[in-house]
C-alpha positions, -999 to +999 in steps of 0.1 A: -411-439-739-406-416-709-393-445-688-367-454-715-356-417-716-351-416-678-331-448-679-308-435-706-304-402-687-294-421-656-268-441-675-254-409-691-252-392-658-234-422-642-210-423-672-201-386-670-198-388-632-173-417-635-155-399-663-152-368-642-138-388-613-112-404-636-102-371-651-097-356-617-072-383-607-036-371-606-007-393-615+026-383-599+060-399-609+083-400-579+116-382-587+150-397-577+155-370-551+126-385-531+141-420-531+167-430-505+176-459-483+190-469-449+216-495-442+226-509-408+252-532-425+280-508-434+305-536-435+305-574-432+319-576-397+304-592-366+268-602-370+269-595-408+299-617-415+277-643-431+263-621-459+271-633-494+277-601-513+302-573-512+292-544-488+283-520-516+256-543-529+235-535-497+236-498-505+212-480-528+225-477-564+206-451-584+211-454-622+200-423-641+188-431-676+189-413-709+161-388-717+139-415-730+143-440-701+134-443-664+155-441-633+165-475-619+170-482-582+191-513-573+200-529-539+201-562-521+175-562-493+184-581-462+161-597-435+176-613-404+160-647-396+173-652-360+174-619-340+147-592-342+172-564-335+174-544-368+158-574-385+152-552-416+189-545-420+184-522-449+156-509-470+143-486-497+125-454-486+104-430-506+093-396-493+057-385-500+057-355-478+058-331-507+024-345-520+005-334-489-014-367-494-043-377-471-053-414-467-086-408-485-068-393-515-045-422-523-060-442-552-030-463-562+006-468-555+024-483-585+059-498-587+078-522-610+102-546-594+126-572-607+142-600-586+176-613-597+177-649-585+214-654-592+223-628-566+196-637-541+195-661-512+163-676-498+167-696-466+140-722-470+156-751-451+156-754-413+191-770-416+204-737-429+194-721-395+211-748-375+243-752-396+262-728-373+236-728-345+237-762-328+217-747-299+187-743-321+162-772-322+127-775-336+104-791-310+070-803-322+052-773-307+073-749-329+074-770-361+045-753-378+059-719-368+093-726-383+076-739-415+058-706-418+090-686-411+109-703-439+097-700-475+109-709-510+096-676-523+109-641-519+087-622-494+085-584-491+065-558-473+057-523-485+048-501-456+032-466-459+039-444-428+025-413-413+037-386-389+062-396-362+077-424-382+112-430-368+102-423-332+089-455-317+076-437-286+052-417-307+019-431-320+023-435-358+000-446-385+011-474-408-004-494-437+013-526-448+011-545-481+029-579-480+037-596-513+059-623-527+077-632-559+087-666-571+125-669-573+123-690-605+098-668-623+104-664-660+089-629-658+116-603-653+096-573-642+066-575-620+040-547-617+027-540-582-005-519-580-017-511-544-050-495-535-064-486-501-084-519-501-051-539-503-036-523-472-036-534-436-039-503-415-026-501-379-013-476-353+020-484-337+036-471-305+065-487-285+064-515-311+028-524-301+003-525-329-034-515-328-055-524-359-075-496-376-091-491-410-089-466-439-123-452-430-112-443-395-080-424-406-092-406-438-077-372-428-043-386-417-014-378-441+011-401-456+047-390-452+063-418-472+068-456-476+095-482-472+102-515-489+118-543-469+127-580-473+108-604-452+106-640-439+076-661-449+056-648-419+074-615-412+088-631-379+122-643-367+134-672-346+136-650-315+098-645-317+094-681-307+120-683-280+123-647-266+134-658-231+159-685-242+175-666-271+213-670-266+239-642-265+262-661-289+247-671-322+254-669-359+229-648-379+212-662-410+197-640-437+173-637-466+190-616-493+169-604-522+187-586-551+161-562-565+157-535-591+128-510-589+115-485-614+084-465-624+073-454-589+040-436-592+012-423-570-024-418-583-044-395-561-076-374-561-079-338-550 
């Protein structure tokens, strides 16, 4: 009888401990004032002449709802596939500085995202790269690399960043979460829930990366995160031919027309 009582007591204590932990978690909706973007495109001249949409489509469009709705963020994200210079030509950025959020406190980052296939372009065919770039060939030793670069799905990376983001010379903490969406999915809105266990942590300085882990950087603070379009393997053609990349070329792009909503952070004290 005494053993049974002790078992029940242990179960109850465990239950209340978990309940207390859940009750302490704080859910924060990110306000529109904390959401911005950057855009290297500006117009469709020079390297960006091959883009398919009007210039304003590559800028952030924030749609404020009625009192019962949620704010909607819309833009077409662009990833260059040939040259690595400003390869993420634009992106969504969310500031988290006001949360004073340590790595160990982040429980979940939540967003909802919708991909509009009718206004998106996925470059999944090697012929699309060479159409206006006759200099580009695919030797056998690069065939697998190009196959990984090109994809029939829309690839993205969400990247949390710490102090010194924006200054490549300074050591900065990052944590990346790559994900992909099927272009022909019948599901309009996709829910993305990211926890610490889903993230790839690394330090970066002068564009050189050094892997780390959440347990090694628990007291570091997150300043924000960005969302960018990607290739299938996050690389570009120039990664394979850095010494032979020509001065004259015609850039090729992935263009993903996306809408985002319901940006939330769940954290603990």
